[in-house]
C-alpha positions as CSV (number, residue, x, y, z in Angstrom):
1,M,139.9,164.9,104.5
2,I,140.6,168.3,102.9
3,R,140.9,169.8,99.4
4,I,144.3,169.1,98.0
5,R,146.6,170.6,95.5
6,K,147.6,168.9,92.2
7,S,150.4,169.8,89.8
8,T,149.3,170.6,86.3
9,T,152.4,169.0,84.9
10,V,151.8,165.4,84.0
11,P,154.7,163.0,85.1
12,K,156.5,161.8,82.0
13,S,156.2,158.1,82.7
14,L,152.4,158.3,82.3
15,T,152.9,159.3,78.6
16,T,155.9,157.1,77.8
17,T,155.2,153.8,79.6
18,S,152.2,151.6,80.3
19,S,152.6,152.1,84.1
20,Y,150.6,154.4,86.4
21,D,153.0,154.1,89.4
22,G,156.3,155.3,88.1
23,E,158.8,156.9,90.4
24,D,158.1,160.3,89.0
25,V,154.4,159.8,89.7
26,K,155.1,158.9,93.3
27,E,157.4,161.8,93.8
28,Q,155.0,164.3,92.4
29,L,152.0,163.0,94.4
30,F,154.1,163.1,97.6
31,A,155.0,166.7,96.8
32,D,151.4,167.7,95.9
33,Q,149.9,166.0,99.0
34,D,152.6,166.9,101.5
35,D,153.4,163.3,102.2
36,K,149.9,162.6,103.4
37,C,147.2,160.1,102.4
38,Y,144.5,162.2,100.6
39,L,141.7,160.3,102.5
40,C,142.8,160.0,106.1
41,E,145.5,162.8,106.2
42,R,148.0,160.6,107.9
43,T,151.6,161.1,107.0
44,R,152.9,158.2,104.9
45,E,156.5,157.3,104.1
46,T,156.5,153.7,102.7
47,D,153.0,152.5,103.5
48,F,151.2,154.0,100.5
49,H,149.5,153.0,97.2
50,I,148.9,155.0,94.0
51,E,145.2,155.2,94.4
52,H,142.6,155.7,91.6
53,H,139.9,158.2,92.5
54,K,137.7,156.5,90.0
55,S,138.5,152.8,90.3
56,Q,140.4,150.8,87.8
57,E,137.7,148.2,87.7
58,N,134.9,150.6,86.7
59,Y,137.0,153.2,84.7
60,P,139.8,151.3,82.9
61,K,140.3,154.3,80.5
62,L,141.4,156.4,83.5
63,I,144.0,154.1,84.8
64,Q,146.9,156.4,83.6
65,N,145.0,159.6,83.8
66,W,147.0,162.0,86.0
67,N,143.9,163.8,87.3
68,N,142.6,160.4,88.6
69,L,145.8,159.5,90.5
70,F,146.4,160.2,94.2
71,M,148.5,158.9,97.0
72,G,146.6,156.9,99.6
73,C,147.6,154.6,102.4
74,S,147.0,150.8,102.2
75,Y,144.4,151.1,105.0
76,C,142.2,153.6,103.2
77,N,142.7,151.9,99.9
78,G,141.4,148.7,101.4
79,K,138.3,150.6,102.6
80,K,137.6,152.4,99.4
81,L,138.1,149.7,96.8
82,A,135.7,150.2,93.8
83,L,132.8,151.2,96.0
84,F,133.1,155.0,96.0
85,D,133.6,156.2,92.4
86,D,131.0,158.9,92.9
87,M,132.7,160.6,95.9
88,L,133.8,164.2,95.9
89,Y,136.8,165.2,93.8
90,P,139.4,166.5,96.2
91,V,141.1,168.9,93.8
92,T,138.1,171.1,93.1
93,T,136.0,170.7,96.2
94,N,136.4,172.5,99.6
95,I,135.8,169.2,101.4
96,E,136.8,170.6,104.8
97,E,134.1,173.3,104.5
98,E,131.3,171.2,103.0
99,I,131.8,168.2,105.3
100,L,131.9,168.8,109.0
101,H,134.6,166.8,110.9
102,H,134.0,166.2,114.6
103,L,135.1,163.7,117.2
104,D,132.7,162.0,119.7
105,F,135.4,161.3,122.4
106,E,133.0,159.5,124.7
107,N,132.2,156.8,122.1
108,K,135.6,157.0,120.3
109,K,133.8,157.8,117.1
110,C,134.3,160.3,114.3
111,V,131.2,162.1,113.1
112,F,131.0,163.4,109.5
113,T,128.0,165.4,108.3
114,S,127.5,167.3,105.0
115,T,126.1,170.7,104.4
116,I,125.0,169.5,100.9
117,N,122.7,166.5,100.3
118,D,123.7,164.8,97.0
119,I,125.3,161.6,95.9
120,A,128.9,162.8,95.9
121,H,128.7,164.4,99.4
122,N,126.8,161.4,100.9
123,K,129.3,159.0,99.4
124,T,132.2,160.9,100.8
125,V,130.6,161.0,104.2
126,E,130.0,157.2,104.0
127,L,133.6,156.5,103.0
128,L,135.1,158.7,105.7
129,S,132.9,157.0,108.3
130,R,134.0,153.6,107.0
131,I,137.6,154.6,107.2
132,H,137.4,156.2,110.7
133,N,134.8,154.1,112.4
134,G,135.0,150.7,110.7
135,T,132.1,148.8,109.1
136,K,131.0,146.6,111.9
137,R,129.9,147.0,115.5
138,M,133.3,145.8,116.8
139,R,136.4,147.4,115.3
140,T,139.2,145.2,114.0
141,F,142.7,145.6,115.6
142,K,143.8,147.9,112.7
143,E,140.7,150.0,113.0
144,E,141.2,150.4,116.7
145,K,144.8,151.5,116.2
146,F,143.7,153.9,113.5
147,I,141.1,155.7,115.7
148,E,143.5,155.8,118.6
149,H,145.9,157.7,116.3
150,V,143.3,160.1,115.2
151,I,142.1,160.8,118.7
152,G,145.8,161.3,119.8
153,V,146.5,163.9,117.1
154,V,143.2,165.8,117.8
155,N,143.6,165.6,121.5
156,S,147.1,167.1,121.2
157,F,145.7,170.0,119.2
158,Y,143.0,170.5,121.8
159,D,145.7,170.8,124.5
160,L,147.5,173.5,122.4
161,V,144.2,175.3,121.9
162,K,143.4,175.2,125.6
163,R,146.8,176.6,126.5
164,Y,146.3,179.4,124.0
165,L,142.8,180.3,125.2
166,E,144.1,180.4,128.8
167,N,147.2,182.4,127.9
168,P,147.1,183.9,124.4
169,S,150.9,184.5,124.4
170,E,152.9,184.8,121.2
171,G,154.5,181.4,121.8
172,N,151.1,179.7,122.4
173,E,149.7,181.3,119.3
174,K,152.6,180.1,117.2
175,A,152.2,176.5,118.6
176,V,148.6,176.4,117.4
177,R,149.4,178.0,114.1
178,D,152.2,175.5,113.5
179,E,149.8,172.6,113.8
180,L,147.5,174.2,111.2
181,Y,150.2,174.1,108.5
182,I,149.5,172.2,105.3
183,D,151.8,169.3,106.1
184,K,150.2,168.5,109.5
185,E,147.8,165.6,110.0
186,M,144.0,165.7,110.6
187,L,143.5,169.2,109.3
188,G,139.9,168.5,108.6
189,F,139.2,168.0,112.3
190,K,141.5,170.9,113.3
191,Y,139.7,173.2,110.9
192,W,136.3,172.6,112.6
193,I,137.8,173.1,116.1
194,V,138.9,176.5,114.9
195,K,135.7,177.2,113.1
196,D,133.5,176.2,116.0
197,S,135.1,178.8,118.3
198,P,134.6,182.5,117.4
199,E,137.7,183.4,119.4
200,L,139.9,180.9,117.7
201,Y,138.5,181.7,114.2
202,K,139.2,185.4,114.7
203,T,142.9,184.7,115.3
204,F,143.4,181.7,113.0
205,A,141.0,182.2,110.1
206,T,143.9,182.9,107.7
207,D,145.7,179.7,108.8
208,I,143.0,177.3,107.6
209,V,143.1,178.1,103.9
210,W,146.0,175.8,103.1
211,N,144.2,174.4,100.1
212,K,143.7,177.8,98.5
213,Q,147.4,178.9,98.7
């Protein structure tokens, strides 16, 4: 999960209809979020919901509030429900800096830790863990397929990084840089791979500021 951009222009349907999921809302959210779920960072095409950052159940007055609407996948929406209204707001928080994203390959587990100890950060860590690791000792089939996708994307990036470190050619550097672009998946994990390596950070520090462009 990373900080995301959000257009300041409110889609017209939010002010002229009683709907929160008009076509213009969907189009703008897809553009703002680079076709990705704002929680898991997977690219979505048809499997998505208009997700309320603060839930409809607990905050009915914000149902049509543009600043409360995001594009999320059905998988993450089903994990979040109305349980995480106090999580970090992704438009104003550098989530990828304040919450560490790492993979425990041996145990097929994602590890999230926060540099700040407060309700919002702890709630966000809890939700990310729920999304990536499931809620019970044994993962469901969907949860297992989800973690396999995450591991596959991150492993592919590790392979590119390894090739670059062994041979820092222009082509290998470009291959790593391309995978750090704003529309790519799992940037939160890739950010920490770069940040954890002084050599990588020296070269790619300017490529991990997508949310500040």
